[in-house]
C-alpha positions, 0 to 999 in steps of 0.5 A: 445487565450484567451476567456476573455480580448484581448492583444496587442503587445508593439509597438501597445501601443507605437503608441497608446501613452500608457506610457512607464513605463506601458510597462515597469513595474514589477508590481507583488511586488505592487501585493504582497504587495496588496495580503498581506494586502487584496485579493482584492483591491480598485484602485481609478480612473485615466486618464486610468481609469476614474471609478476606479475599485476592483483587485482580487489579490489571488487565490481562490477569482479570481477563484471564480470571474470568475467561477461566471458569473452571478454576474460578467460579460464579457459585460465590453469588449464590451464597451473597445473593442466592437466598434472596433472589433464587437459583441464579445464573450469576452463581451457575457454572459449566453445563448447568450455567450453559444450559440456563444462559441458553434459555434466556438468551433467545429472548434477547434475539435481535428481532426483540430489540429492534421491537424494544427499541421502537415500542419502549425504547424511544417513547419512554425517553422521549416522554421524560424528556417531555417532562423538562425540555420546556424548562431550561433546567433540569437535575437529569438524575432524578429526572431522566437517567434514574427513570429511563433504563427503570421503565425500559426493564418493567416494560419488557417483563410488562409490568406496567408503569404506574407500578414501576416504582414499586417494583423498583423498590422491591429490587432494592430490598432484594438486592440488600437482603444480605444486610437486611435479611427480614425486609430482603424475604419480603421483598422476594415474596412480594415480587413473586407474588406480583410476577406470578400472575403476568408469568401465568398469563403468558404461559396460557396465552403466550404473545411473543413478547420477552416474558412468553419467551422465558416462559416458553423457551426450550432447547432439547425437550427442557425449559427454565425450572420455575426456581430459575424462571423466577430468580432470573426474573428478580435479577433483571430489574437491578442488573439491567437497569441499575447498571445502565443508568449510571453509566448513562450519567457517567457518560453525561458527566464526561461529556458536560465536563468537556464541554468542547468535546460535548459540542463536537459530539453533538455536532457529529452523532457518529462520535456517541458509540465512542463516548459510549465506549469509552466512558463504560471503559473509564467509569463502568458503572459496576467495579468488580465482579466475584469468584472463588477459587475452586482449586488452589490457583496462581495468577501471576505469580500469586499463589490463591488457595482453593475456596478463597474469594477472589474479586476481579476488579474490572474496574482498575483493570480498565485503567490499566496503563499497560494497556491504555495511555492516560489511563486515567483520562476520559478522552475520545480518539483511542484506538479500539480495544476491548474493556471489561465493563461487560465482562468476558468469558463464559459470564458475560453480559447478556443485555450489553446490546440492550445495554448499548442501544438504550444509551445511544437512543437516550444520549441521542435523545438528550442532545435532540431535545435539549439544545446548548447543554450544560453544566448549571454553575449555580450548582454543585458540579457532579461526582461520579463516586463509589466503591463497586458502584459508581455514578453522579448522584446529581447532574444539574445542568441548563439548556435551551427550552424548547416546546413539546410538539 
């Protein structure tokens, strides 16, 4: 889950009227050309961005902006999505952000991760694979990757499995609220009404689960306000599920296009974490993070006036040839270096350990349950696409069918 900029599914964007070319774009060549010219680029205003903004495209400058929370504030996120999601952690800065983050961070403690691994993550991926393992072929985005993290997040919050699809729909409609306001407000009200019963139950009868932690979390006598509690819950599904399912699809897509590496990883599971980290660097699911200059600033010699929006293009920064050799190429064996897929600084992703857990467990389960995994030669090969949010729409595969035991 990103404590930076939320994401939405392609389906939600299409319904809200975003141009199809934005969803199907391949922006890396343009970003590479801009980065080679200057690490910071001025982008003129447009229909979707009336004010215009600056793009930060190189790793060193991107990291510096994300770490400088005094100069580059997150409050711009409240302007865009706050009216639909509420008072969000992604829109707060300074002391207020630290207090909010400390209160919710307790709900992501290691003991909860261990519990989720046992009671949610492994059972959910196993059940999804039960449905496809005997078939010998599947479209993995529809059958597995788009469902798996969504069901995990719903399980964490306490949403019954039969309501997961509706909950996901509300999340999409809230996230696309700025593009379709009437629908966004209706979804916000519906999700809040649904969640209120769960919250009040945990308030009266705490069970030690994630939602109980959020409701009862207290530091120095202070708890989450109702607005911040529901805002965090409205953020949780799109931030925690959409991002993970896209990265999982990106990683599988890369492995399937490199069958020799796929065989190596299947044979040596110690390589799975490396494959995940290389995918996060090469094709993270969220390619940009929004900030606004609180004061007049200078980045790499480029003056940025106070009040100007700044997009940190983490996707471009993660392919900076000044930091990585053959940066445009997905490959294992690189020296370990920090990337910006989970951001950095005060707003670094709260849920990154959960995301890595889901990816590791999910990929290993797929390799175990779908032997001889390979692309379907009769289907169109998968394409990772999109501007701000990237992933494959389909992953058509063949494998040796195995019975469900």
